[in-house]
ZAVEX-676524 format. One line per 4 residues: number of its first residue (from 1); their letters; for each residue x, y, z of N, C-alpha, C. Coordinates in Angstrom, 1 decimal. Each point is the difference from the previous one (the first is absolute). Layout:
<sites>
NUM) a) X:Y:Z:X:Y:Z:X:Y:Z; ... $
</sites>
This chain:
<sites>
1) mivv) 135.6:131.1:133.1:0.7:0.4:1.2:0.9:1.1:-0.3; 0.1:1.0:0.9:0.9:1.2:-0.2:1.0:0.0:1.1; 1.3:0.1:-0.3:1.1:0.0:0.9:0.8:1.3:-0.1; 0.3:0.6:1.1:0.8:1.2:0.1:1.4:-0.4:0.4 $
5) vegp) 1.0:0.7:-0.6:1.4:-0.2:0.4:0.4:1.4:0.6; 0.4:0.0:1.2:0.2:1.3:0.7:1.2:0.0:0.8; 0.5:1.2:0.3:1.2:0.1:0.8:0.6:1.4:-0.1; 0.9:0.4:0.8:0.6:1.4:-0.1:0.8:0.2:-1.3 $
9) taag) 0.4:1.2:-0.3:0.8:0.3:-1.1:1.3:-0.9:0.0; 0.3:-0.5:-1.2:1.2:-0.9:-0.2:-0.2:-1.4:0.7; -1.2:-0.4:0.2:-0.2:-1.3:0.6:0.1:-1.1:-1.0; 0.0:0.3:-1.3:0.1:-1.0:-1.1:-1.3:-0.4:-0.5 $
13) kttw) -1.1:0.7:0.2:-1.3:-0.3:-0.5:-0.1:-0.2:-1.5; 0.5:1.0:-0.7:-0.1:-0.1:-1.5:0.9:-1.1:-0.6; 1.2:-0.1:0.6:0.9:-1.1:-0.5:-0.7:-1.3:0.2; -0.6:-0.2:1.2:-0.7:-1.3:0.3:-1.1:-0.3:-1.0 $
17) crry) -0.8:1.1:-0.3:-1.1:-0.2:-0.9:0.4:-0.3:-1.4; 1.1:0.6:-0.4:0.5:-0.2:-1.4:0.5:-1.4:-0.1; 0.6:-0.5:1.1:0.7:-1.3:-0.1:-1.0:-1.2:0.1; -1.1:0.2:0.8:-0.8:-1.2:0.4:-1.5:0.1:-0.5 $
21) vgry) -0.5:1.2:-0.4:-1.4:0.2:-0.1:-0.4:0.0:-1.5; 0.7:0.6:-0.9:-0.4:0.1:-1.4:-0.8:1.3:0.0; -1.3:0.0:-0.4:-0.8:1.2:-0.1:-0.4:0.4:1.4; 0.1:1.3:0.3:-0.4:0.6:1.2:-0.4:1.5:-0.1 $
25) vges) -0.7:0.5:1.0:-0.4:1.4:0.0:1.2:0.8:0.6; 0.5:0.9:-0.8:1.2:0.8:0.4:-0.2:0.9:1.2; 1.1:0.6:0.4:-0.1:0.9:1.1:-0.9:1.2:-0.3; -0.4:0.7:1.1:-0.9:1.1:-0.1:0.7:1.2:-0.8 $
29) raat) -0.9:0.7:-0.8:0.5:1.2:-0.6:-0.5:1.3:0.6; -0.5:-0.2:1.3:-0.6:1.2:0.7:1.0:1.1:0.2; 1.3:-0.3:0.3:0.9:1.1:0.2:0.8:0.3:-1.3; -0.4:1.1:-0.6:0.6:0.5:-1.3:0.6:1.3:0.1 $
33) glep) -0.2:0.7:1.2:0.4:1.4:0.1:-1.0:1.0:-0.5; -1.1:-0.5:-0.5:-1.1:0.8:-0.5:-1.3:-0.2:0.8; 0.1:-0.5:1.2:-1.1:-0.2:0.9:-0.7:1.3:0.4; -1.3:-0.1:0.2:-0.8:1.2:0.4:0.6:0.5:1.3 $
37) sdeg) 0.0:1.4:0.1:0.5:0.6:1.3:-1.1:0.0:1.0; -1.3:0.0:-0.4:-1.1:0.0:1.0:0.0:-1.4:0.6; -0.1:0.0:1.4:0.1:-1.3:0.7:-1.2:-0.9:-0.3; -1.2:0.5:-0.2:-1.1:-0.8:-0.3:0.1:-0.6:-1.4 $
41) llar) 0.5:0.8:-0.9:0.2:-0.6:-1.4:1.1:-1.0:0.0; 1.0:0.3:0.8:1.1:-1.0:0.1:-0.4:-1.3:0.4; -0.8:-0.1:1.1:-0.5:-1.2:0.5:-0.8:-0.8:-1.1; -0.9:0.7:-0.7:-0.7:-0.6:-1.1:0.9:-0.5:-1.1 $
45) hivr) 1.0:0.8:-0.3:1.0:-0.4:-1.0:0.7:-1.3:0.3; 0.4:-0.1:1.3:0.7:-1.3:0.4:-0.9:-1.2:0.0; -1.2:0.2:0.5:-1.0:-1.1:0.0:-0.4:-0.4:-1.4; -0.2:1.0:-0.9:-0.3:-0.3:-1.4:1.1:-0.9:-0.6 $
49) egir) 1.2:0.3:0.2:1.1:-0.8:-0.5:-0.1:-1.5:0.6; -0.3:-0.1:1.3:-0.2:-1.3:0.5:-1.2:-0.8:-0.6; -1.1:0.7:-0.3:-1.1:-0.6:-0.7:0.4:-0.4:-1.4; 0.8:0.8:-0.7:0.5:-0.4:-1.3:0.8:-1.3:0.0 $
53) rwda) 0.9:-0.1:1.0:0.8:-1.2:0.2:-0.8:-1.2:0.4; -1.0:0.2:0.9:-0.9:-1.1:0.4:-0.8:-0.5:-1.2; -0.5:0.9:-0.8:-0.7:-0.4:-1.2:0.9:-0.9:-0.9; 1.3:0.5:-0.2:0.9:-0.8:-0.8:0.3:-1.4:0.6 $
57) arel) 0.0:0.0:1.3:0.3:-1.3:0.7:-1.2:-1.0:-0.2; -1.2:0.6:0.1:-1.2:-0.9:-0.2:-0.1:-0.4:-1.5; 0.4:0.8:-0.9:0.0:-0.4:-1.4:1.0:-1.1:-0.2; 1.2:0.1:0.5:1.0:-1.0:-0.1:-0.4:-1.3:0.7 $
61) eqqd) -0.7:0.1:1.1:-0.6:-1.1:0.7:-0.9:-0.8:-0.9; -0.9:0.7:-0.7:-1.0:-0.6:-0.8:0.7:-0.8:-1.2; 1.1:0.6:-0.5:0.7:-0.6:-1.1:0.9:-1.2:0.5; 0.7:0.1:1.1:1.0:-1.0:0.4:-0.4:-0.8:1.2 $
65) glaf) -1.0:0.5:0.7:-0.5:-0.7:1.3:0.8:0.5:1.2; 1.2:0.6:-0.2:0.8:0.5:1.0:0.7:1.3:-0.4; -0.1:1.0:0.8:0.5:1.3:-0.3:0.9:0.5:1.1; 1.2:0.5:-0.4:1.0:0.6:1.0:0.0:1.5:-0.2 $
69) cdtd) 0.2:0.7:1.1:0.2:1.5:-0.1:1.3:0.3:0.7; 0.9:0.8:-0.7:1.2:0.5:0.6:-0.4:1.2:0.8; -0.1:-0.1:1.3:-0.5:0.9:1.0:-1.5:0.0:0.1; -0.6:0.4:1.1:-1.4:-0.2:0.3:-0.8:1.1:-0.7 $
73) pvrl) -1.1:-0.3:-0.7:-0.9:1.0:-0.5:-0.6:0.9:1.1; -0.1:-0.6:1.2:-0.5:0.7:1.2:1.3:0.7:0.6; 0.2:1.3:-0.4:1.2:0.6:0.4:-0.1:0.7:1.3; -1.0:-0.2:0.7:-0.3:0.7:1.3:1.1:-0.2:1.0 $
77) hyaw) 0.7:-1.2:-0.1:1.1:-0.2:1.0:1.1:1.0:-0.1; 0.2:0.5:-1.2:1.0:1.0:-0.2:-0.3:1.3:0.7; -1.3:0.5:-0.1:-0.4:1.2:0.7:0.1:-0.2:1.5; -0.4:-1.2:0.5:0.1:-0.2:1.4:1.4:0.0:0.5 $
81) gmaa) 0.9:-0.7:-0.8:1.4:0.0:0.4:0.6:1.3:0.0; -0.3:0.8:-1.0:0.6:1.4:-0.1:-0.5:0.8:1.2; -1.2:-0.1:0.4:-0.5:0.7:1.2:0.6:-0.5:1.3; 0.2:-1.3:0.1:0.6:-0.6:1.2:1.4:0.4:0.2 $
85) lgfa) 0.7:0.3:-1.1:1.4:0.4:0.0:0.2:1.5:0.1; -1.1:0.7:-0.1:0.1:1.5:0.1:0.3:0.6:-1.3; -0.1:-0.7:-1.1:0.3:0.6:-1.3:-1.2:0.6:-0.7; -1.2:-0.2:0.5:-1.2:0.5:-0.5:-1.0:0.2:1.1 $
89) prar) -1.0:0.9:-0.2:-1.0:0.2:1.1:-1.0:-1.2:0.1; -0.5:-0.2:1.2:-1.0:-1.0:0.2:-1.2:0.3:-0.9; -0.3:1.3:-0.2:-1.2:0.3:-0.9:0.1:-0.6:-1.4; 1.2:-0.1:-0.5:0.1:-0.6:-1.3:-0.4:-1.4:0.0 $
93) fdre) 0.4:-0.8:1.0:-0.5:-1.4:0.1:-1.5:0.0:0.2; -0.5:0.8:0.8:-1.5:0.0:0.2:-0.8:0.3:-1.3; 0.5:0.9:-0.8:-0.7:0.3:-1.3:0.1:-1.2:-0.9; 1.2:-0.6:-0.1:0.2:-1.2:-0.9:-0.8:-1.2:0.5 $
97) ltvt) -0.1:-0.1:1.3:-0.9:-1.1:0.6:-1.4:0.2:-0.4; -0.5:1.2:0.0:-1.4:0.3:-0.3:-0.3:-0.4:-1.5; 0.9:0.3:-0.9:-0.2:-0.3:-1.4:0.2:-1.5:-0.2; 0.9:-0.6:0.7:0.3:-1.4:-0.2:-1.3:-0.8:0.5 $
101) reaf) -0.5:0.4:1.2:-1.2:-0.6:0.5:-1.2:0.0:-1.0; -0.1:1.1:-0.6:-1.1:0.1:-1.0:0.2:-0.9:-1.2; 1.3:-0.1:-0.4:0.4:-0.9:-1.1:-0.3:-1.5:0.3; 0.3:-0.4:1.3:-0.4:-1.3:0.5:-1.5:-0.2:0.0 $
105) rtgr) -0.7:1.0:0.5:-1.5:-0.1:0.1:-0.6:-0.3:-1.3; 0.5:0.7:-1.1:-0.6:-0.2:-1.3:0.7:-1.1:-0.8; 0.8:-0.8:0.6:0.6:-1.1:-0.7:1.1:0.3:-1.0; 0.5:1.2:0.0:1.0:0.4:-1.0:1.4:-0.3:0.5 $
109) lgfa) 0.2:-0.4:1.2:1.4:-0.2:0.6:-0.2:-1.0:1.1; 1.1:-0.8:0.2:-0.1:-1.0:1.1:1.3:-0.5:0.4; 0.0:-0.9:1.0:1.3:-0.6:0.4:0.3:-1.3:-0.8; 1.2:-0.2:-0.4:0.4:-1.2:-0.7:-0.2:-1.2:0.8 $
113) davl) -0.2:-1.1:-0.6:-0.2:-1.3:0.7:1.3:-0.4:0.8; 1.1:0.4:-0.5:1.3:-0.3:0.7:1.0:1.1:-0.2; 0.8:0.3:1.0:1.1:1.0:-0.1:1.3:-0.7:0.3; 0.9:0.1:-0.9:1.4:-0.5:0.2:0.8:1.2:0.4 $
117) valp) 0.5:0.1:1.3:0.7:1.1:0.5:1.5:-0.3:0.2; 0.9:0.8:-0.7:1.4:-0.1:0.2:0.5:1.1:0.9; 0.7:-0.3:1.1:0.5:1.0:0.9:1.5:-0.2:0.2; 0.9:0.2:-1.0:1.4:-0.1:0.2:0.5:1.0:1.1 $
121) dtet) 1.1:-0.4:0.7:0.5:0.9:1.0:0.6:1.3:-0.7; 0.2:1.0:0.8:0.4:1.3:-0.5:1.3:0.0:-0.8; 0.9:-0.8:0.5:1.3:-0.1:-0.7:-0.2:-0.6:-1.4; -0.8:-1.0:-0.2:-0.3:-0.6:-1.3:-0.7:1.1:-0.9 $
125) lqrr) -0.9:0.7:0.5:-0.7:1.0:-0.8:1.0:1.1:-0.4; 0.9:0.4:0.9:1.0:1.0:-0.3:0.9:-0.5:-1.1; 0.4:-1.2:0.0:0.9:-0.6:-1.0:-0.7:0.0:-1.3; -1.2:-0.4:-0.1:-0.7:0.0:-1.2:-0.3:1.4:-0.6 $
129) rdsd) -0.2:1.0:1.0:-0.2:1.4:-0.5:1.3:0.5:-0.6; 1.2:-0.3:0.6:1.2:0.4:-0.5:0.3:-0.5:-1.4; -0.6:-1.1:-0.4:0.3:-0.6:-1.3:-1.0:0.4:-1.0; -1.0:0.9:0.4:-1.0:0.5:-0.9:0.1:1.5:0.0 $
133) eart) 0.5:0.5:-1.1:0.2:1.5:-0.1:-1.3:0.7:-0.2; -1.1:-0.7:-0.3:-1.3:0.7:-0.1:-0.6:0.4:1.3; 0.5:-0.6:1.1:-0.6:0.4:1.3:0.8:1.1:0.6; -0.6:1.1:0.3:0.7:1.1:0.6:0.2:-0.2:1.4 $
137) praf) 1.2:0.4:0.6:0.3:-0.2:1.4:-1.1:0.6:0.9; -0.5:1.2:-0.3:-1.1:0.6:0.9:-1.2:-0.8:0.0; -0.5:-0.4:-1.2:-1.3:-0.8:0.0:0.2:-1.3:0.7; 1.2:-0.6:-0.2:0.2:-1.3:0.6:0.1:0.1:1.5 $
141) aehv) 0.6:1.0:0.5:0.2:0.2:1.5:-1.4:0.1:0.6; -0.9:0.7:-0.7:-1.4:0.1:0.5:-0.8:-1.3:-0.1; 0.1:-0.6:-1.1:-0.9:-1.2:-0.3:0.5:-1.2:0.8; 1.3:-0.1:0.2:0.5:-1.2:0.7:-0.6:-0.1:1.4 $
145) qlre) -0.3:1.2:0.6:-0.6:0.1:1.3:-1.4:-0.6:0.1; -0.6:-0.1:-1.2:-1.4:-0.5:-0.1:0.0:-1.5:0.3; 1.2:-0.6:0.1:0.0:-1.5:0.2:-0.8:-0.4:1.2; 0.2:0.7:1.1:-0.7:-0.4:1.3:-1.5:0.3:-0.1 $
149) plqq) -0.5:1.2:-0.5:-1.4:0.2:-0.1:-0.6:-1.0:-1.0; 0.7:-0.4:-1.0:-0.6:-0.9:-1.0:-0.2:-1.4:0.7; 1.0:-0.4:0.8:-0.1:-1.2:0.7:-1.2:0.0:1.0; -0.2:1.1:0.7:-1.1:0.2:0.9:-1.3:-0.1:-0.7 $
153) wyaa) -0.1:0.6:-1.2:-1.3:0.0:-0.8:-0.4:-1.5:-0.4; 1.0:-0.7:-0.5:-0.4:-1.4:-0.5:-0.1:-1.0:1.2; 0.7:0.3:1.1:-0.1:-0.8:1.2:-1.5:0.2:0.5; -0.5:1.2:0.0:-1.3:0.2:0.4:-1.0:-0.7:-0.9 $
157) ldsl) 0.2:0.1:-1.3:-0.9:-0.7:-0.9:0.1:-1.5:0.2; 1.2:-0.6:0.3:0.1:-1.4:0.2:-0.6:-0.4:1.3; 0.0:0.9:1.0:-0.6:-0.3:1.3:-1.6:-0.2:-0.1; -0.5:0.8:-1.0:-1.5:0.0:-0.2:-0.4:-1.2:-1.0 $
161) dagr) 0.9:-0.4:-0.8:-0.3:-1.0:-1.0:1.2:-0.9:-0.2; 0.2:-0.9:0.9:1.3:-0.8:0.1:0.2:-0.7:-1.3; 1.2:0.0:-0.4:0.4:-0.7:-1.2:0.0:0.8:-1.3; -0.6:1.2:0.1:-0.1:0.8:-1.2:1.4:0.6:-0.4 $
165) vvwe) 0.9:0.1:1.0:1.3:0.6:-0.3:1.1:-1.1:0.1; 0.9:0.0:-1.0:1.1:-0.9:0.0:1.2:0.9:0.1; 0.9:-0.3:1.0:1.1:1.0:0.4:1.3:-0.4:-0.7; -0.1:-0.1:-1.3:1.2:-0.2:-0.8:-0.3:0.0:-1.5 $
169) lspe) 1.1:0.3:-0.8:0.0:-0.2:-1.4:0.9:-1.2:-0.2; -0.5:-1.1:-0.2:0.8:-1.2:-0.1:0.9:0.0:-1.2; 1.3:-0.3:0.3:1.0:-0.1:-1.2:-0.3:-1.2:-0.9; -0.9:-0.8:0.4:-0.3:-1.2:-0.8:-1.3:0.2:-0.8 $
173) gvpk) -0.6:1.2:0.1:-1.1:0.3:-0.9:-1.3:0.2:0.8; -1.1:-0.1:-0.6:-1.3:0.2:0.6:-0.3:-1.0:1.1; -0.2:0.4:1.2:-0.3:-1.0:1.1:-1.4:-0.6:-0.1; -0.3:-0.9:0.9:-1.4:-0.5:0.2:-0.8:1.2:0.5 $
177) lpep) -1.1:0.3:-0.7:-0.8:1.1:0.3:-1.2:-0.4:0.8; -0.5:1.0:0.8:-1.3:-0.3:0.8:-1.2:-0.1:-0.9; -1.1:-0.4:0.5:-1.2:-0.1:-0.7:-0.5:1.5:-0.4; -0.7:0.1:-1.1:-0.5:1.3:-0.4:-1.0:0.5:1.1 $
181) rper) -0.1:1.3:0.2:-0.9:0.5:1.0:-1.3:0.4:-0.7; -1.1:-0.3:0.7:-1.3:0.3:-0.6:-0.4:1.4:0.0; 0.5:0.8:1.0:-0.4:1.4:0.1:1.2:0.9:-0.1; 0.4:0.3:-1.2:1.2:0.9:-0.2:-0.3:1.4:0.3 $
185) cave) -1.2:0.4:-0.2:-0.4:1.5:0.1:-0.7:0.3:1.3; 0.2:-0.8:1.1:-0.7:0.2:1.2:0.5:1.2:0.7; -0.9:1.0:0.2:0.3:1.2:0.7:0.3:-0.3:1.4; -0.7:-1.0:0.6:0.2:-0.3:1.4:1.5:-0.4:0.3 $
189) llnd) 0.6:-0.8:-1.0:1.4:-0.4:0.2:0.9:1.2:-0.1; -0.3:0.9:-0.9:0.8:1.3:-0.1:-0.1:0.8:1.3; -1.2:0.1:0.6:-0.1:0.8:1.2:0.7:-0.7:1.2; -0.2:-1.4:0.0:0.7:-0.7:1.1:1.5:0.1:-0.1 $
193) lvma) 0.5:0.0:-1.2:1.5:0.1:-0.2:0.5:1.3:0.5; -0.7:1.1:-0.3:0.4:1.3:0.5:0.0:0.1:1.5; -1.1:-0.6:0.6:-0.1:0.0:1.4:1.1:-0.9:0.7; 0.5:-1.0:-0.7:1.0:-0.9:0.5:1.4:0.6:0.0 $
197) lppl) 0.2:1.1:-0.7:1.3:0.6:-0.2:0.4:0.9:1.3; 1.3:0.2:0.2:0.3:1.0:1.1:-0.6:1.3:-0.3; -0.5:0.7:1.0:-0.7:1.3:-0.3:0.9:1.1:-0.5; -0.6:0.8:-0.8:0.7:1.2:-0.5:-0.6:1.2:0.8 $
201) rrgt) 0.9:1.0:0.3:-0.4:1.2:0.6:-0.6:0.9:-1.1; -0.8:0.9:0.5:-0.5:1.1:-0.9:1.1:0.9:-0.4; 0.0:0.5:-1.2:1.2:0.8:-0.5:1.0:-1.0:-0.5; 1.3:0.4:0.2:1.1:-0.8:-0.4:0.6:-0.7:1.1 $
205) liv) 0.2:-1.3:-0.1:0.6:-0.8:1.0:1.5:-0.1:-0.2; 0.8:0.5:1.0:1.4:-0.1:-0.1:0.5:-1.2:0.8; 0.7:-0.9:-0.6:0.5:-1.2:0.6:1.5:0.3:0.4 $
</sites>
């Protein structure tokens, strides 16, 4: 079984994983400051990183029977949220969706069996940001706004596959998890998820 731990910046994902999980697949290394400037190459770069993390999760699953990921290997929700907030063009999401869809079709990437989503309120996120000097105010101000699009993304997934999403990181540890899903790499579910989301305009959507 593969489980994703997800939430906005400063939601406590890494702290929770360290406290309750033991071994887990760490956060994405896609954003290094050295990403390709070409938009097509950037989409492939991001999805390749997701495939790398998905492979690591499957290897950990084979060893331990249960693998946790600190953030989702399917990073498409980030591109969608950035477009929804007007921080990135719709075309960037479309390109990443095309590459992600191909990775699903070839079985190199898929949805986790369960997603544990933490959505602290903005005041809590701000307080945690203030106590972490590594988080720059500008980056935090942008990323904290992704809270609502992230909620919309996983609510859409849960509406299509009820029980797959658990809306908390329990302070008591790993909760009761749903049953493993037989079709992790179903392109149909990916397509249905995108269709279930609020529509994006062509170009940049300003909210």
